[in-house]
C-alpha positions in Angstrom: -0.2 -0.2 -0.3 1.7 3.4 -1.1 0.3 5.0 2.6 1.9 2.6 4.6 4.0 5.1 6.3 1.3 7.1 7.5 -0.3 4.5 9.0 0.1 4.7 13.1 -1.5 1.3 14.8 -2.4 1.0 18.4 -0.8 4.2 19.7 -4.2 6.1 19.9 -7.0 5.6 22.4 -9.6 8.2 23.3 -9.8 9.7 27.0 -13.1 11.6 27.7 -12.3 15.3 29.2 -14.1 14.5 32.4 -11.1 12.1 33.1 -8.2 13.8 32.0 -5.6 15.6 34.1 -4.7 19.0 33.5 -0.6 19.4 32.3 0.1 21.1 35.4 -0.8 17.3 37.2 -3.6 18.3 38.7 -7.4 17.7 37.9 -9.4 20.0 35.3 -12.2 21.8 36.0 -15.3 19.4 36.7 -16.9 18.5 33.2 -19.9 16.6 32.8 -19.0 13.1 31.9 -19.0 12.1 28.4 -21.2 9.0 27.6 -20.7 9.1 24.0 -17.6 7.6 22.3 -15.8 8.8 19.7 -15.8 6.9 16.3 -13.6 9.3 14.0 -11.4 11.8 15.3 -8.1 13.9 14.8 -5.9 14.3 16.8 -1.9 15.8 17.1 1.4 14.0 17.3 3.8 16.4 17.1 3.5 18.4 14.3 1.5 15.8 12.4 -2.5 15.6 12.5 -3.9 12.3 12.7 -7.4 11.2 11.8 -8.1 8.2 14.2 -10.4 4.8 13.7 -11.8 5.2 17.2 -14.7 2.4 16.3 -14.9 -1.0 17.2 -14.9 -2.0 13.8 -12.3 -2.4 10.6 -13.2 0.3 8.2 -13.6 -0.9 4.9 -12.0 2.7 3.3 -11.3 6.4 4.0 -10.8 8.4 1.4 -9.5 11.9 2.6 -9.4 15.0 0.9 -7.3 18.8 2.6 -7.5 21.9 1.2 -7.5 25.1 2.7 -6.9 29.0 2.1 -4.4 31.3 3.1 -4.2 35.0 3.7 -0.9 35.9 2.2 -0.1 38.7 4.8 -3.2 40.4 3.6 -2.1 40.4 0.1 -5.3 38.3 -1.1 -6.2 34.6 -0.3 -4.2 31.7 -1.9 -6.5 28.3 -2.6 -4.6 25.1 -1.2 -5.8 21.8 -2.3 -4.5 18.1 -1.8 -5.4 15.2 -4.1 -7.5 12.7 -2.1 -5.4 9.2 -0.4 -7.6 6.4 0.1 -6.7 4.0 2.8 -8.5 0.5 2.9 -9.0 -2.2 6.1 -8.3 1.1 8.5 -8.2 -1.5 12.0 -9.6 0.1 15.3 -7.2 2.4 17.3 -5.2 3.0 14.2 -4.2 6.7 13.1 -3.6 8.0 9.5 -1.2 10.8 8.7 -3.7 13.1 7.1 -1.5 16.9 7.2 1.8 17.9 8.6 1.1 21.4 10.6 4.4 24.1 10.9 3.4 26.5 13.7 5.0 29.5 12.5 4.1 29.0 8.4 0.2 27.8 8.6 -0.8 30.3 11.3 -3.0 32.3 9.4 -4.1 28.9 7.6 -7.8 28.0 7.5 -7.9 23.9 6.8 -11.1 21.7 5.4 -10.7 18.3 5.4 -13.5 16.0 3.5 -13.8 12.0 4.2 -15.6 9.3 2.6 -16.0 6.3 5.0 -17.5 3.0 3.7 -18.0 0.6 6.3 -20.0 -2.3 7.4 -21.9 -0.5 10.4 -21.9 3.2 8.9 -22.9 2.4 5.5 -21.1 5.2 3.3 -20.9 8.8 4.8 -19.3 11.9 3.7 -18.0 14.1 6.7 -16.6 17.2 6.3 -14.9 19.8 8.7 -13.3 23.6 8.8 -10.8 23.9 11.3 -8.5 26.9 12.1 -5.5 24.7 11.4 -2.7 26.2 14.3 -5.5 25.3 17.0 -6.4 22.0 16.0 -5.4 19.8 18.9 -8.3 16.8 19.1 -11.5 17.1 17.4 -14.2 14.4 17.3 -15.4 14.0 13.8 -18.6 11.9 14.9 -20.0 9.9 17.4 -21.1 6.5 18.2 -24.3 8.7 17.8 -23.9 9.6 14.5 -23.7 13.3 15.5 -20.7 15.3 14.2 -19.3 18.1 16.7 -19.4 22.0 15.7 -18.4 23.0 12.4 -18.7 19.1 11.1 -21.1 17.5 8.6 -22.4 14.2 8.2 -23.9 13.1 5.6 -25.2 9.3 4.3 -24.2 8.4 1.0 -26.5 6.3 -1.1 
């Protein structure tokens, strides 16, 4: 598979916000318990952005298309698009590298990610999200309830 070097297996596990510790070692502010489980989510590992299969099933395929725009220091807007990469048979807890983030160069970039996901449980769905690239830390794209997070669109495809 041409994308094999972009796949990391069994290194990503979701911890609900109400169970996390602050980066200073203490407990985080009290939060309502999260009863949902993320099926697909984005997370950063160093300067790379990964899409994680948080479901319990092997996903048949995911086609990822990245895009975005940059303001070029006030001199107009430049559009960016990356051809869609396809990954097949994505195991649970597997992360797929979808982007590389450069904090210095990408601070004014608005990123867009589109996914077409096929699986026996989900069927065929399109997921689309627009994110401030430098602000992406961890974002749930779709929960086990079928809901998308804020700024995420989830549509069934026939």
